DOGU-351011 format. One record per residue (C-alpha): x, y, z; residue number from 0; residue in one letter. Coordinates in steps of 0.25 Angstrom, whole numbers, plus 5000, padded with zeros to 4 digits. Example, Ala and Ser with C-alpha at 12.3 -4.5 7.8 and 13.67 -1.06 7.14 Angstrom:
<pts>
<pt><xx>5049</xx><yy>4982</yy><zz>5031</zz><seq>0</seq><type>A</type></pt>
<pt><xx>5055</xx><yy>4996</yy><zz>5029</zz><seq>1</seq><type>S</type></pt>
</pts>
This chain:
<pts>
<pt><xx>5000</xx><yy>5000</yy><zz>5000</zz><seq>0</seq><type>M</type></pt>
<pt><xx>5012</xx><yy>5009</yy><zz>4998</zz><seq>1</seq><type>S</type></pt>
<pt><xx>5005</xx><yy>5020</yy><zz>4990</zz><seq>2</seq><type>S</type></pt>
<pt><xx>5013</xx><yy>5033</yy><zz>4988</zz><seq>3</seq><type>P</type></pt>
<pt><xx>4999</xx><yy>5040</yy><zz>4990</zz><seq>4</seq><type>L</type></pt>
<pt><xx>4998</xx><yy>5035</yy><zz>5005</zz><seq>5</seq><type>L</type></pt>
<pt><xx>5009</xx><yy>5044</yy><zz>5011</zz><seq>6</seq><type>L</type></pt>
<pt><xx>5011</xx><yy>5042</yy><zz>5026</zz><seq>7</seq><type>G</type></pt>
<pt><xx>5002</xx><yy>5030</yy><zz>5027</zz><seq>8</seq><type>F</type></pt>
<pt><xx>5013</xx><yy>5020</yy><zz>5030</zz><seq>9</seq><type>D</type></pt>
<pt><xx>5008</xx><yy>5017</yy><zz>5044</zz><seq>10</seq><type>E</type></pt>
<pt><xx>4994</xx><yy>5014</yy><zz>5039</zz><seq>11</seq><type>I</type></pt>
<pt><xx>5000</xx><yy>5005</yy><zz>5028</zz><seq>12</seq><type>E</type></pt>
<pt><xx>5008</xx><yy>4997</yy><zz>5039</zz><seq>13</seq><type>R</type></pt>
<pt><xx>4996</xx><yy>4996</yy><zz>5048</zz><seq>14</seq><type>A</type></pt>
<pt><xx>4988</xx><yy>4990</yy><zz>5036</zz><seq>15</seq><type>L</type></pt>
<pt><xx>4999</xx><yy>4980</yy><zz>5034</zz><seq>16</seq><type>D</type></pt>
<pt><xx>4998</xx><yy>4976</yy><zz>5048</zz><seq>17</seq><type>R</type></pt>
<pt><xx>4983</xx><yy>4974</yy><zz>5048</zz><seq>18</seq><type>V</type></pt>
<pt><xx>4984</xx><yy>4966</yy><zz>5035</zz><seq>19</seq><type>A</type></pt>
<pt><xx>4994</xx><yy>4957</yy><zz>5041</zz><seq>20</seq><type>K</type></pt>
<pt><xx>4986</xx><yy>4955</yy><zz>5054</zz><seq>21</seq><type>A</type></pt>
<pt><xx>4973</xx><yy>4952</yy><zz>5047</zz><seq>22</seq><type>A</type></pt>
<pt><xx>4979</xx><yy>4940</yy><zz>5040</zz><seq>23</seq><type>S</type></pt>
<pt><xx>4981</xx><yy>4932</yy><zz>5052</zz><seq>24</seq><type>D</type></pt>
<pt><xx>4968</xx><yy>4926</yy><zz>5058</zz><seq>25</seq><type>G</type></pt>
<pt><xx>4973</xx><yy>4920</yy><zz>5071</zz><seq>26</seq><type>Y</type></pt>
<pt><xx>4969</xx><yy>4922</yy><zz>5081</zz><seq>27</seq><type>P</type></pt>
<pt><xx>4954</xx><yy>4926</yy><zz>5077</zz><seq>28</seq><type>P</type></pt>
<pt><xx>4949</xx><yy>4939</yy><zz>5083</zz><seq>29</seq><type>Y</type></pt>
<pt><xx>4937</xx><yy>4949</yy><zz>5084</zz><seq>30</seq><type>N</type></pt>
<pt><xx>4937</xx><yy>4964</yy><zz>5085</zz><seq>31</seq><type>I</type></pt>
<pt><xx>4924</xx><yy>4970</yy><zz>5091</zz><seq>32</seq><type>E</type></pt>
<pt><xx>4919</xx><yy>4983</yy><zz>5095</zz><seq>33</seq><type>R</type></pt>
<pt><xx>4914</xx><yy>4984</yy><zz>5109</zz><seq>34</seq><type>L</type></pt>
<pt><xx>4904</xx><yy>4995</yy><zz>5112</zz><seq>35</seq><type>P</type></pt>
<pt><xx>4906</xx><yy>5006</yy><zz>5122</zz><seq>36</seq><type>R</type></pt>
<pt><xx>4901</xx><yy>5003</yy><zz>5136</zz><seq>37</seq><type>T</type></pt>
<pt><xx>4900</xx><yy>5012</yy><zz>5148</zz><seq>38</seq><type>D</type></pt>
<pt><xx>4914</xx><yy>5008</yy><zz>5153</zz><seq>39</seq><type>R</type></pt>
<pt><xx>4921</xx><yy>5005</yy><zz>5140</zz><seq>40</seq><type>M</type></pt>
<pt><xx>4923</xx><yy>5013</yy><zz>5126</zz><seq>41</seq><type>P</type></pt>
<pt><xx>4920</xx><yy>5006</yy><zz>5113</zz><seq>42</seq><type>E</type></pt>
<pt><xx>4931</xx><yy>4997</yy><zz>5110</zz><seq>43</seq><type>R</type></pt>
<pt><xx>4937</xx><yy>4986</yy><zz>5101</zz><seq>44</seq><type>L</type></pt>
<pt><xx>4939</xx><yy>4972</yy><zz>5106</zz><seq>45</seq><type>R</type></pt>
<pt><xx>4949</xx><yy>4962</yy><zz>5099</zz><seq>46</seq><type>I</type></pt>
<pt><xx>4946</xx><yy>4948</yy><zz>5103</zz><seq>47</seq><type>T</type></pt>
<pt><xx>4956</xx><yy>4937</yy><zz>5098</zz><seq>48</seq><type>L</type></pt>
<pt><xx>4953</xx><yy>4922</yy><zz>5100</zz><seq>49</seq><type>A</type></pt>
<pt><xx>4966</xx><yy>4917</yy><zz>5107</zz><seq>50</seq><type>V</type></pt>
<pt><xx>4961</xx><yy>4903</yy><zz>5113</zz><seq>51</seq><type>A</type></pt>
<pt><xx>4973</xx><yy>4896</yy><zz>5119</zz><seq>52</seq><type>G</type></pt>
<pt><xx>4981</xx><yy>4908</yy><zz>5122</zz><seq>53</seq><type>F</type></pt>
<pt><xx>4983</xx><yy>4912</yy><zz>5137</zz><seq>54</seq><type>T</type></pt>
<pt><xx>4984</xx><yy>4927</yy><zz>5141</zz><seq>55</seq><type>R</type></pt>
<pt><xx>4999</xx><yy>4925</yy><zz>5142</zz><seq>56</seq><type>D</type></pt>
<pt><xx>5000</xx><yy>4921</yy><zz>5128</zz><seq>57</seq><type>Q</type></pt>
<pt><xx>4993</xx><yy>4933</yy><zz>5123</zz><seq>58</seq><type>L</type></pt>
<pt><xx>4999</xx><yy>4947</yy><zz>5121</zz><seq>59</seq><type>E</type></pt>
<pt><xx>4992</xx><yy>4960</yy><zz>5117</zz><seq>60</seq><type>V</type></pt>
<pt><xx>5000</xx><yy>4972</yy><zz>5114</zz><seq>61</seq><type>T</type></pt>
<pt><xx>4998</xx><yy>4986</yy><zz>5108</zz><seq>62</seq><type>L</type></pt>
<pt><xx>5010</xx><yy>4989</yy><zz>5098</zz><seq>63</seq><type>E</type></pt>
<pt><xx>5009</xx><yy>5002</yy><zz>5091</zz><seq>64</seq><type>D</type></pt>
<pt><xx>4994</xx><yy>5002</yy><zz>5086</zz><seq>65</seq><type>N</type></pt>
<pt><xx>4993</xx><yy>4987</yy><zz>5086</zz><seq>66</seq><type>Q</type></pt>
<pt><xx>4986</xx><yy>4978</yy><zz>5095</zz><seq>67</seq><type>L</type></pt>
<pt><xx>4995</xx><yy>4965</yy><zz>5095</zz><seq>68</seq><type>V</type></pt>
<pt><xx>4990</xx><yy>4952</yy><zz>5101</zz><seq>69</seq><type>I</type></pt>
<pt><xx>4999</xx><yy>4941</yy><zz>5102</zz><seq>70</seq><type>R</type></pt>
<pt><xx>4997</xx><yy>4926</yy><zz>5106</zz><seq>71</seq><type>G</type></pt>
<pt><xx>5009</xx><yy>4917</yy><zz>5109</zz><seq>72</seq><type>R</type></pt>
<pt><xx>5007</xx><yy>4902</yy><zz>5112</zz><seq>73</seq><type>Q</type></pt>
<pt><xx>5018</xx><yy>4892</yy><zz>5113</zz><seq>74</seq><type>T</type></pt>
<pt><xx>5018</xx><yy>4877</yy><zz>5111</zz><seq>75</seq><type>D</type></pt>
<pt><xx>5018</xx><yy>4868</yy><zz>5124</zz><seq>76</seq><type>D</type></pt>
<pt><xx>5029</xx><yy>4858</yy><zz>5121</zz><seq>77</seq><type>K</type></pt>
<pt><xx>5024</xx><yy>4849</yy><zz>5132</zz><seq>78</seq><type>E</type></pt>
<pt><xx>5011</xx><yy>4846</yy><zz>5125</zz><seq>79</seq><type>R</type></pt>
<pt><xx>5009</xx><yy>4834</yy><zz>5116</zz><seq>80</seq><type>H</type></pt>
<pt><xx>4998</xx><yy>4836</yy><zz>5106</zz><seq>81</seq><type>Y</type></pt>
<pt><xx>4990</xx><yy>4825</yy><zz>5099</zz><seq>82</seq><type>L</type></pt>
<pt><xx>4983</xx><yy>4835</yy><zz>5091</zz><seq>83</seq><type>H</type></pt>
<pt><xx>4987</xx><yy>4850</yy><zz>5090</zz><seq>84</seq><type>R</type></pt>
<pt><xx>4976</xx><yy>4859</yy><zz>5084</zz><seq>85</seq><type>G</type></pt>
<pt><xx>4979</xx><yy>4871</yy><zz>5093</zz><seq>86</seq><type>I</type></pt>
<pt><xx>4992</xx><yy>4877</yy><zz>5090</zz><seq>87</seq><type>A</type></pt>
<pt><xx>5000</xx><yy>4887</yy><zz>5099</zz><seq>88</seq><type>A</type></pt>
<pt><xx>4999</xx><yy>4899</yy><zz>5091</zz><seq>89</seq><type>R</type></pt>
<pt><xx>5005</xx><yy>4913</yy><zz>5091</zz><seq>90</seq><type>Q</type></pt>
<pt><xx>4998</xx><yy>4925</yy><zz>5085</zz><seq>91</seq><type>F</type></pt>
<pt><xx>4999</xx><yy>4940</yy><zz>5084</zz><seq>92</seq><type>Q</type></pt>
<pt><xx>4987</xx><yy>4949</yy><zz>5081</zz><seq>93</seq><type>K</type></pt>
<pt><xx>4989</xx><yy>4964</yy><zz>5078</zz><seq>94</seq><type>A</type></pt>
<pt><xx>4977</xx><yy>4974</yy><zz>5078</zz><seq>95</seq><type>F</type></pt>
<pt><xx>4981</xx><yy>4988</yy><zz>5073</zz><seq>96</seq><type>L</type></pt>
<pt><xx>4974</xx><yy>4999</yy><zz>5082</zz><seq>97</seq><type>L</type></pt>
<pt><xx>4970</xx><yy>5013</yy><zz>5078</zz><seq>98</seq><type>V</type></pt>
<pt><xx>4978</xx><yy>5024</yy><zz>5086</zz><seq>99</seq><type>D</type></pt>
<pt><xx>4972</xx><yy>5026</yy><zz>5100</zz><seq>100</seq><type>G</type></pt>
<pt><xx>4966</xx><yy>5012</yy><zz>5101</zz><seq>101</seq><type>M</type></pt>
<pt><xx>4969</xx><yy>5007</yy><zz>5115</zz><seq>102</seq><type>E</type></pt>
<pt><xx>4969</xx><yy>4993</yy><zz>5121</zz><seq>103</seq><type>V</type></pt>
<pt><xx>4960</xx><yy>4991</yy><zz>5133</zz><seq>104</seq><type>L</type></pt>
<pt><xx>4964</xx><yy>4977</yy><zz>5136</zz><seq>105</seq><type>G</type></pt>
<pt><xx>4964</xx><yy>4963</yy><zz>5133</zz><seq>106</seq><type>A</type></pt>
<pt><xx>4958</xx><yy>4950</yy><zz>5139</zz><seq>107</seq><type>D</type></pt>
<pt><xx>4958</xx><yy>4935</yy><zz>5136</zz><seq>108</seq><type>L</type></pt>
<pt><xx>4945</xx><yy>4928</yy><zz>5139</zz><seq>109</seq><type>I</type></pt>
<pt><xx>4942</xx><yy>4913</yy><zz>5134</zz><seq>110</seq><type>N</type></pt>
<pt><xx>4952</xx><yy>4914</yy><zz>5123</zz><seq>111</seq><type>G</type></pt>
<pt><xx>4948</xx><yy>4927</yy><zz>5118</zz><seq>112</seq><type>L</type></pt>
<pt><xx>4958</xx><yy>4939</yy><zz>5119</zz><seq>113</seq><type>L</type></pt>
<pt><xx>4951</xx><yy>4952</yy><zz>5118</zz><seq>114</seq><type>S</type></pt>
<pt><xx>4958</xx><yy>4966</yy><zz>5117</zz><seq>115</seq><type>V</type></pt>
<pt><xx>4949</xx><yy>4979</yy><zz>5119</zz><seq>116</seq><type>D</type></pt>
<pt><xx>4953</xx><yy>4991</yy><zz>5112</zz><seq>117</seq><type>L</type></pt>
<pt><xx>4948</xx><yy>5005</yy><zz>5112</zz><seq>118</seq><type>V</type></pt>
<pt><xx>4950</xx><yy>5018</yy><zz>5104</zz><seq>119</seq><type>K</type></pt>
<pt><xx>4948</xx><yy>5030</yy><zz>5113</zz><seq>120</seq><type>P</type></pt>
<pt><xx>4939</xx><yy>5040</yy><zz>5108</zz><seq>121</seq><type>E</type></pt>
<pt><xx>4946</xx><yy>5053</yy><zz>5105</zz><seq>122</seq><type>P</type></pt>
<pt><xx>4942</xx><yy>5066</yy><zz>5111</zz><seq>123</seq><type>E</type></pt>
<pt><xx>4934</xx><yy>5074</yy><zz>5102</zz><seq>124</seq><type>R</type></pt>
<pt><xx>4942</xx><yy>5087</yy><zz>5099</zz><seq>125</seq><type>V</type></pt>
<pt><xx>4935</xx><yy>5099</yy><zz>5094</zz><seq>126</seq><type>V</type></pt>
<pt><xx>4945</xx><yy>5111</yy><zz>5090</zz><seq>127</seq><type>R</type></pt>
<pt><xx>4941</xx><yy>5124</yy><zz>5084</zz><seq>128</seq><type>T</type></pt>
<pt><xx>4950</xx><yy>5129</yy><zz>5073</zz><seq>129</seq><type>I</type></pt>
<pt><xx>4951</xx><yy>5144</yy><zz>5073</zz><seq>130</seq><type>D</type></pt>
<pt><xx>4949</xx><yy>5150</yy><zz>5059</zz><seq>131</seq><type>I</type></pt>
<pt><xx>4958</xx><yy>5161</yy><zz>5055</zz><seq>132</seq><type>V</type></pt>
<pt><xx>4954</xx><yy>5172</yy><zz>5046</zz><seq>133</seq><type>A</type></pt>
<pt><xx>4964</xx><yy>5176</yy><zz>5036</zz><seq>134</seq><type>R</type></pt>
<pt><xx>4962</xx><yy>5187</yy><zz>5026</zz><seq>135</seq><type>D</type></pt>
</pts>
């Protein structure tokens, strides 16, 4: 997408490349939902990943620049002898590009589902009067 007409859009181009690469990997499956505003909480987004088999210690949620990065690391238990192995120990990394100002409220792991709540603070409405200068 290196067009000479898109001057200064290098960062957007890199962000689109990251999004395209992240979209190609379907593991682990995830949902993104909008949660409505309540009396105690603002409107927020919730990303939920299906991470069955991962413990809290095997998961990591970090904010790197404007990316929410979720990693899962499992190691093989060398002491076990499988007759059939259909559940492999896997590693994953899932990255979500966040808009400026997006904040991570927290993460929780319940019944094999990792949920991360995000909120974008509402900007203060600024009204500024601009003086009009008369020039003759």
